[in-house]
C-alpha positions as CSV (number, residue, x, y, z in Angstrom):
1,M,19.6,-0.1,37.1
2,K,19.5,-3.4,36.9
3,R,17.0,-4.1,34.4
4,I,18.7,-1.2,32.2
5,L,22.2,-3.1,32.4
6,L,20.7,-6.4,31.3
7,L,18.4,-4.7,28.5
8,V,22.2,-3.5,27.4
9,L,24.0,-6.6,27.7
10,A,21.1,-8.5,25.5
11,F,21.6,-5.1,23.0
12,T,25.1,-6.2,22.9
13,A,24.8,-9.9,22.4
14,A,21.9,-9.4,19.2
15,I,24.4,-7.1,17.9
16,G,27.2,-9.2,17.8
17,S,25.1,-12.8,16.5
18,L,24.0,-10.4,13.7
19,S,27.7,-9.4,13.3
20,A,28.3,-13.2,13.0
21,Q,26.0,-14.0,10.2
22,N,26.3,-13.3,6.8
23,Y,23.4,-10.7,6.0
24,I,23.1,-8.0,3.4
25,V,20.4,-4.8,2.5
26,V,18.1,-4.7,0.0
27,N,15.9,-1.7,-1.0
28,S,12.5,-3.8,-2.0
29,E,10.8,-0.4,-3.7
30,K,13.9,0.1,-5.8
31,V,14.0,-3.7,-7.0
32,F,9.9,-3.0,-7.7
33,K,10.4,0.1,-9.6
34,S,12.6,-1.3,-11.7
35,I,10.3,-3.5,-13.1
36,D,7.7,-2.7,-15.8
37,E,5.1,-4.5,-15.4
38,Y,5.0,-3.7,-11.8
39,N,5.3,0.2,-13.3
40,K,2.4,-0.6,-15.3
41,A,0.3,-2.2,-12.7
42,L,0.4,1.0,-10.8
43,D,-0.5,3.1,-13.6
44,T,-3.5,1.3,-14.4
45,L,-4.1,1.4,-10.7
46,D,-4.3,4.9,-10.6
47,Q,-6.2,5.4,-13.9
48,L,-8.9,2.9,-12.3
49,A,-9.0,4.8,-8.7
50,K,-9.6,8.0,-11.3
51,S,-12.0,6.8,-12.7
52,Y,-13.9,5.5,-9.7
53,Q,-13.2,8.0,-8.1
54,Q,-15.2,10.5,-10.9
55,Q,-18.0,7.4,-10.5
56,V,-18.3,8.0,-6.4
57,D,-18.4,11.9,-6.6
58,L,-21.4,11.6,-9.4
59,K,-22.9,9.6,-7.1
60,F,-22.5,11.9,-4.6
61,E,-23.8,14.4,-6.5
62,E,-27.0,12.7,-7.2
63,A,-27.7,13.2,-3.7
64,L,-28.7,17.2,-4.8
65,Y,-27.6,18.1,-1.6
66,N,-26.8,21.6,-3.2
67,N,-30.3,21.9,-5.1
68,Y,-32.5,21.5,-2.4
69,K,-30.6,24.2,0.2
70,A,-31.6,26.3,-2.7
71,Q,-35.1,25.4,-3.0
72,E,-35.3,24.6,0.4
73,M,-37.3,27.6,1.3
74,S,-40.0,27.9,-1.0
75,L,-41.1,24.4,-0.4
76,S,-43.6,22.6,2.1
77,A,-42.6,21.0,5.4
78,S,-43.5,17.7,3.9
79,S,-41.6,18.4,0.3
80,R,-39.0,19.4,2.6
81,Q,-39.0,16.1,4.6
82,A,-39.0,14.1,1.2
83,R,-36.5,15.9,-0.2
84,Q,-34.5,15.1,2.8
85,N,-35.2,11.6,3.2
86,L,-34.2,11.4,-1.0
87,I,-31.1,13.2,0.1
88,L,-30.2,11.1,3.0
89,T,-30.9,7.6,0.6
90,R,-28.9,8.5,-2.3
91,E,-25.7,9.7,0.1
92,E,-26.0,6.7,2.3
93,E,-26.3,4.8,-1.4
94,A,-23.2,6.7,-2.7
95,S,-21.0,5.7,0.7
96,K,-21.8,2.2,0.2
97,F,-20.7,2.6,-3.6
98,Q,-18.0,3.9,-2.7
99,E,-16.9,1.0,0.2
100,E,-17.7,-1.5,-2.5
101,I,-14.9,0.3,-4.5
102,F,-12.4,1.6,-2.4
103,G,-12.9,0.0,0.6
104,Q,-10.7,-3.4,1.7
105,D,-12.0,-5.4,0.0
106,G,-13.6,-3.4,-2.8
107,T,-13.1,-3.7,-6.3
108,L,-9.9,-1.2,-6.4
109,M,-8.3,-3.8,-3.8
110,K,-9.0,-6.6,-5.6
111,K,-7.6,-6.0,-8.6
112,R,-4.2,-4.8,-6.9
113,I,-4.2,-7.9,-5.9
114,E,-4.6,-9.5,-9.3
115,L,-2.4,-7.3,-11.0
116,I,0.4,-6.7,-7.8
117,Q,0.6,-10.3,-6.5
118,P,1.9,-12.3,-8.7
119,I,5.0,-9.5,-9.0
120,Q,5.6,-9.6,-5.2
121,K,5.8,-13.3,-5.4
122,R,8.6,-13.4,-8.0
123,V,10.5,-10.9,-5.9
124,F,10.2,-12.4,-3.1
125,D,11.3,-15.6,-4.3
126,A,13.9,-13.8,-5.9
127,I,15.3,-12.4,-3.4
128,A,15.4,-16.3,-1.4
129,N,17.1,-17.5,-4.7
130,Y,19.5,-14.6,-4.6
131,A,20.6,-15.1,-0.8
132,A,20.4,-19.3,-0.7
133,Q,22.9,-19.0,-3.8
134,N,25.2,-16.9,-2.5
135,G,24.7,-17.8,1.2
136,Y,23.1,-14.9,3.0
137,E,21.2,-16.1,5.8
138,L,19.4,-12.9,6.1
139,V,18.4,-10.2,4.0
140,L,17.0,-6.6,5.6
141,D,14.8,-4.7,3.5
142,A,15.5,-0.7,3.6
143,A,12.9,0.7,1.9
144,S,10.1,-0.7,5.2
145,N,12.7,-0.6,7.7
146,P,11.3,2.3,10.1
147,T,14.8,1.5,12.4
148,L,17.2,0.9,9.7
149,L,19.2,4.3,9.9
150,Y,22.2,3.1,7.7
151,N,23.7,0.7,5.5
152,S,27.4,0.2,3.8
153,E,27.1,0.2,0.5
154,K,29.0,-2.5,0.5
155,I,26.1,-4.6,2.0
156,D,23.1,-3.2,-0.1
157,H,22.6,-5.6,-2.8
158,T,19.7,-3.8,-4.5
159,Q,21.4,-3.4,-8.3
160,A,22.6,-7.1,-8.0
161,L,19.3,-8.2,-7.4
162,I,17.5,-6.4,-10.0
163,E,20.7,-7.9,-12.4
164,F,19.9,-11.6,-11.0
165,M,16.0,-11.0,-11.9
166,K,17.2,-10.2,-15.5
167,K,19.0,-13.3,-16.2
């Protein structure tokens, strides 16, 4: 019971200290989507992903598993084993290729970093400058905060930030 009371007091103190601070809410997703360069970068990444996926699909088709299944009964045991080994090798190559493209350090991720990171830096710098110029001590992101259940229009400065970035 004492722990619950202490938690409630700590939560109340935290809320009280937040209300004493000068803070705003910004929806970074809306800010990013207001930037043409960001939208073009996303389109480019989507097109690349589709192209890469087609290449990966072709690699997996090259494994020829379905063709092997159709001919399996007419092949000798040694031919079946050789085809199975070939199929496994090609599937491993296709999986490796897929990881090189779509993996955490893959080609697509590198391209995403190349295209998106400079835009993110500009937006985050603009948020910091906007907050500093207007005397805000805390900026909450409504787009990525799953615990932000409600925010008043009075503290949502998303549109003001978009206008600030256009200056």
